[in-house]
N, C-alpha and C positions, 0 to 999 in steps of 0.2 A: 314481553315488553322490554325494551333496552334498559329501562331504569333498574330492573331487577338485578342486572349484572353489578350494580353499584350499591345495593341495599344490604345493610348489616343489621340483623335483628336479634343477635345474641346466640344464635344456634350453633355457631362455630367460632373459633378463634381465628382472627385474621392478621395478615401481615400487610402493611401498607405497600411494601415492595411488589406485591402481587397485583396491585391495582395501577392501571395505566394512567398517565397524566394527559393523554390525548385520546381522541376517538378513532384512531386508525383501525384498531381491531374490529370495531363495529361496522366498518365499511359503509359509512353513511355519506349521502350527497348533501352538500351545503345548502343548495337552493331548496331541496325538499325539507330539510330540517328548519330552515327559516320560515317556510309556510306553516309547518306544524307548530312552530313556536307562536306564530301570530294567532293561530286558532286556539292554542292553549291560553294565551292572554285574554282572549275574548270569553272563554269558558270560566277562567278565574274571576273575571269581572262579574260575570252573571252569578256565580256561586257565592262570591263575597257579599253581593247584595242580599242573597237569600239568608246567608249567615247572619248578617247584620239585622235583618228583619225578624228572623227567628229568635235570636238572642239566647240560644241554649247551649252553644259550645263556643269556646274561644280557641284560636289557633295561634301557636307561637313558632315562628321559624327562626332557628338558631343557625347563624352563619359563622363558621370558624375557618380561618385560613392564615397562611403565611402572608407577609407583605407582598402587594402587587398581584395577588392571585385574582383580583377582580370582584371583591365583595360589593363595593359601592356601585359600580357599573351594572352588576347583576341585579341588585335591588331596584335600581332606576329603570332597567330595561324590562325585567319580568313583571314588575308591579306597575307598569306605566298606565294600565287601563283601569286600575281599581279606584274606588272612591276614597280619597285621602281621609275623609271623615271617619272611615271605619278601619283605618290602619295606623298603628303607632310604631314608629322606628326609634330605637334606642341604641346608642353606641356606648359600649362599655369600655372605658379607658382605665388607666391605672387608678386605683381607688384613692380618693382624697381622705383628709384626716377624719372627717365625719363618718365616712364609710368604713374606715378602718377601725373605728370605735365601736362598730357593730359586728355581728356575725356576717360571714361573707355572702350569705344569701339575702341579707337584709335589703340590699339595693335592688336585687331582682324582684322582690315582692313589691317594691315601689314602682317597678316598671311593668307589672303585670296588667294586661288589658282586662276590661270587663268582658264577660261572655257576650258573644255576638261580634266581637272585634278581632282583628288580627294584630299580632305584634311581630315585628322583625327585630331580632337582637343582632346588631353588627358587633361581633364578638359577644361574649356572654360570661356567665358564671364559670364557664370552662376555663377562663383565663386563670382562675384560682388553682387549677391543677396543670396548667401549661407554663405560662411565663413565671408564675410563682415557683414552680418546680424547677424549671430550667435555671433560674437565677438564685435559688435558695432564699427567696424573699421572706418565706414564713419564719425564718430564724430570727428576723428582726421584729416580729409582731409582738405587741404589748399584750401577751396572753399568759395565763397561769402556766407554770413550768409543767404541770401534769399533762397539759394539752400538746406540748411541743417537744418534750424530752425524748420521746420514742424515736425510733429510726425513721429516716426519710420514707422508706418503703411503707412502714406501718401508718405514718401521718397521712400520705396521700391515698393509700388504700382505704383508710377511713373516710376521707373526703369524697372519693369516688362512690363509695357505698351511700353516703349521705345524699349525693347528687341523684343517684339512681332512685333512692327512696323518695326524694323530693319530686322527681318527675312522675313517679307512680301516684304520688299524692295529688298532683295537678291533674293527671288523667282521671282519677277518681272523683275529682271535683269538676268535671266536664271541660277539661282543656286537652287539646292534642298538640303534641310537640313533634316538629319535623326537624331533625338535626342534619345539617349539611357541612361537610368538610370539602372546601375547594382545593383539590389535589394539584398543585402546580409543581412543575419540575424546577430544579435549581437553575437549569439552563434558560428556561423561559422567564424566570424571575430576574436573572441577570440582564436579559434582553430588554425587559420592561424598565428595569432601573436605568439602563443607558438611555432609553427613550426619554425618560423623565428628565435626565440630566441634559440631553441634547435639545429637547423641545422647550422653548421658554415658556410656553403656556402650561407646561407640566412641571416646571421647576418646583413649584410649591408642594408638589406631592412627595418629593424626595427629601429625606433627612439622613444625616450621617449615621443616626441610630439605626436606620434600616440596614446599613451595611454591617453594623455591629451585630445585630440580631441574625443576620445571614451566616455569621460565623458559628452560630449554635444550631445549624440546620439539623444535624443528626440527633442532637438532644431533643429538639422539638418534635421530630418524627417519632422518636421513642415515646415521648409524653403523649402525643396525639394517639398513637397506637394503643397505649395503655388505657387512655380515657375511652376510646371507642369500644374496645373489648369489654371494659368494665361496666359501661352504661348503655350499651345497645340492647334494646328489648323489643318485643312484638309491638307494644304500645308506643314506644318512643325510639324508633329505629334511627340509625345513622345512614347517610348516603355519602359515599366517598366519590365525589364528582370530579372527572378529569377537567382541569382548568387551563390547559395550554391553548385551547381553541375556544375563544369566548363565545362564538355562535353556538357551539355544541354544549358548552357549559350552561348557557341561558336555557337551552331546550330541556336539558335534563333537570335543572332546577325548577323549571315551570312544570315538568311532569311530576316532580315530587310534591309541589304545593297543590297542584290540581288533584292528585291522588288523595291527599289528605282532606281537602275540601269536600271531595266526593264522598269520602268515608263519613263525614259529619251528617250527610243526608238531611240537610236543612231544608225547610219549606216555609213559604210565606204563610203567616198566620191566617187561619180560616175563621171568618166571622160567624157568629151564631145567627139564628133567624131574627132575633130582636135587634141586633146591631145592623143587620142588612135592611131591616124595616126603617131604622133611623137614617141609613144612607139614602133610602128611597125618598124620605121626607125632605132631606136636604137638596136632593136632586130636583124635587118638585119646586122648591123655593127658588132654585137657580134658574130653572126653565121659565118660571112665572115672571122673572124680571123682564122689563121692557127697555129696549135701547142698550147703550153701552154702560149705563150707570145703574147701580143697584136700585131697585124700586121696592117700596114697602118695607123699610128697615124694621118697623115696629113688629110686623108679623113675623119676619124672619128671626128677630131677636127672641120673640115669644117661642117659636118652634125650637130654636137652639137651646133656650133655657129649659124647656120641657124635656128635650133629649138628655141634656147634661144631668138634670135632676134624676131621670130614670136610670142612667148609667151609674151615677153616684150611689143610688140606692141599691143597684144590682151588685156593685163592687163592695159595699159595706159589709163587714163581717159581724154577724149577730153574736152577742155574748152567750156563752153556754151557761145555763142555769145550773147551779150546784144542787145535787140531790140532797134532800133532807134525811 
């Protein structure tokens, strides 16, 4: 599987320079990949419905990237077929005063989906070991001296350990995390920035701060490399996805999400005999109706009330008598 070429599960130390930013080495045909992406979108929609109905696992997709790598368009395209009722998208920006007054994972807990749902993090808690590290923002945090007086290396090594432990905690609580780094080249980023400047419909996407951040490219790559190596595990792997060709990026991202949903092995709930008997009674009432309008509401109401009473009695937990 092509996706395996981009998966990091902690078995070995990686260098980002060893990962291509395009799909040329995979020798893939665009038309074929586009068709495969469509099929993946259909499968993702089907499995998401089962995930939602089953309600036993939650799936969190973490998207990290440099500016103009295509995070927004990737989310929009790959997830176009899913039921929005079962997906929650959160964009993590620079923390506000309320968020800074809490621990850095506090706002993540606020954004966690319930089991049965998917969450997409457009940027994430990893910003606290990326932009915070690149710009030394942690030095201005209103925290006890004992927590920030160590060396920068020790401070971020501790945070990366905390993140890895946090992801293991989520896995143990029936969540799966798929972490994706859209690996765009500086040349492609430059090209997309120029497009945003030249195209009036894309002017709003460009900011002078984007150019400022581009100047820290090498520092960001070092920070990403450290974060990926420190937090990639079997249960919460990273995928370094080439982002220079959007059509190929979307295919590989769809593969990563599909693979994760398949691993959940969600199934539609199976009703017991009593519940199936209740469905049969409801079906009889519906078939007994005459014409286009409901007929015999009294009888239908009595049937529904009886079923509800039986189901309530069945669900009620009987108290355990204490032994004398």
